[in-house]
N, C-alpha and C positions, 0 to 999 in steps of 0.2 A: 396543265390546263385541260379541262374536260373536253372530250371529242363531241362537238356540237351536233354531229350527224347521228349519234346513237343515244337512245335513252330507253331504259327498261327492256333492252334487247330488240328494240325496233329501230330500223334504219330509215332515216329521211332520204327520199330519192335524190340522187345526185345526177340528174339528167339536165340537159340544156333547158327543157321545158320547165322543170321544177325550179331551176336556178333563176330563170327569167320571171317566173311567177313570184318567187320570193322577192326579187328586186322590185317588181311592180307594187307589191303590197307594202314593202318598206318605203317606197316613194310616196304612196298615197294615203297611208294610215299612220297612226301613232304607235309608239312602242307598246302601249296597252293592247291594241288590236293585233299587232304582230305576234307578241308572245302568246296571247290567248289563242290565236289561230294555229300556231305551232303546237300548242298543248292539245288543241282539238284533234289535230292529226295524230299525235302520239297516243293520246288516250283512246281515240277511235281505233287505231291499229291494235293497241293492246286488248281492247274489247273484242276486236275481230279475231285475234289469236285465241283468246279465251273461249270464244263461241265456235271456234274451228270454221270460220268463214273464209273462203277464198276471195280475195279482193285485189284489185289493181292498185298498188301503192301510189303510183303517180297520179291516177285519177282521184283517189281519196285525198291526196295531198293538195291537189288543185282545188277540190271542193272545200277542204278545210281552210285553205289560205284565202279564198275569195268569199267565204260565207258571210262575213260582216263588212265587206267592202262597200255595200250599199248604204252604210251609215255615214259615209263621208260627205263633206260639204258639197261636192259637185253633183250629188244626187238629191239634195234637199228639195229641189224644185220639180222633181220628176212626177209627183202626184201618184207614184206607185209604191207598193210595199218595198221596204228596203231589201227584203229577201229576193225579190224579182230583179231589182237593180243589180245586186251582186251576181245573181245567176246570169243575167244578160251580159255583164262585163266578162264573166268567165267564158261564156259561149263565144263572144267576139275574140277573146284572147286565144282560145283553142282553135277557132276557125282560122285565125291568122297564122297558126302553126300547123295547119293542115291535119288536124286530128280528126279521125273518123266521126261521122255524125252520131253513131250510136253511143260512142264514148262521151261526146258532147252532151247528148241527152241525159245520160246518167249524172254527169256533173251538174248540169242545170237543175235537174230534179232534186239532187241532194241539197243544193243550196236553197232552192225555192221552198222546200218542205222542212227545213231544219228547225223551224219553230212550230211545227204542226205535229204534236205527239199522237201516237197511236196509229200512224200510217207508215212512216219510213221503215219501221222495223220489219215490215212484211215485203219490202221491195229489194232491189238489188243490193248486194253488200256495201257498195260505195255509198248508196243512199242511206242505208241503215246506219252506217258507221260514222258518217258526218254528224248525224243527229245524236248518236251515242256519245261521241266526243264532246259535243256541245252540252248535252245534258249532264255529262260527268263534270265538266269544268265549271259550268255556270250553276247548275242546280244540285250537284252532288249525287245525282241518281246513279246507283251502282257503286258508290264510293268504296265499299269494302270488297268489290269484285276484283280489284287490282291490288296486287301485293304492295304493302307499304314501301318496300325498297324500290319498286318500279315507280310508284307514285312520287317518291322523294327524288328519284333520278330525273324525272320529267320536270319537276318544279325547280330543281337545282339549275337546269339548263334554261328554263323559261320561268322566272320567278313571278309570283302573283301578289306583290305588296298592295294592301288595301284594295284587293281586286273587286270584292263585292260592291263597294261604293263606287269605284271607278267605272265598272262596266255598266252599272245602272245610270251613271252620269252620261256615258257614251250612248246608251240606248235613248235616253231622254233627249239629248241634243240632236241625235240622228233622226228622231221621229217627230219631235216637236213641230217642225215646219209643215208636216203633212198628217195631222191627227186623224183625218178621215180614213187613213189606211189601216187603222187599228181595229176597225169594226170586225168583230168575231174572232179576234186573235189575242194572244197573250200580252202583246205590247200595250194594250189598253190599260192593263194593270200598272204599267210603268208611268204612263201619262197621268193616270188618276192619282198616283202617289206624289208626283213631282211637278205637275203643271197646274197651277191654280186656275180654276174655272173650266178645266177640261170636263166634258160630259161624254161618257162612253155611249156608243150606239147601243140601242136596246133592240134585240131581235124580235121580241114579242110586239113591242110598240111599232116597229117597222112593218110587221105583217098587218096589224090592226089598222094602221094609218095609211096603208097602200091605196092606190086609186081604185082597186077593185071594190065593187059595191057589196060583195058577199064573201 
């Protein structure tokens, strides 16, 4: 049986904090989100190794595991972006475990910005690599940067059957109850494709129709 703690030469942290984070995600999310989140960590760590970035594996792991927690049903009525819900859940989890505030800030930022391309890559490695892992697994960005054998090892541990359709379904169901949170971000594309009658916010129209007279 394959060792589930290692893929592509990257080790999943085996600390009390990491184990409890894994259990929380297992309890609150689907197999789809669990396996996706683990792949995000592994692909992010592999990209970090390729880029020669020093990062805290435990913090990267927490960021990866919590990054889609905000899609869950208990957050549907929050009125906030799902990224913020996941970031806040991670912050509370880390505070409950007496993690230093600077580390908490890095994890919060990594989760909150993971769907905002063009910014995380210039921030702390943990922030950059959560986004890198998400972009790799969901969008295929940098697909050929990771060796085929390493990619295959990750997917063998955490398979992705019908992943493209299933993750789009998860995005749709997680964001459908709060469509206003998609203004100015990539998840508007999801609702436009899958929710009949959805109308995306228009930045130009918002400016022109604002209360300002000029």
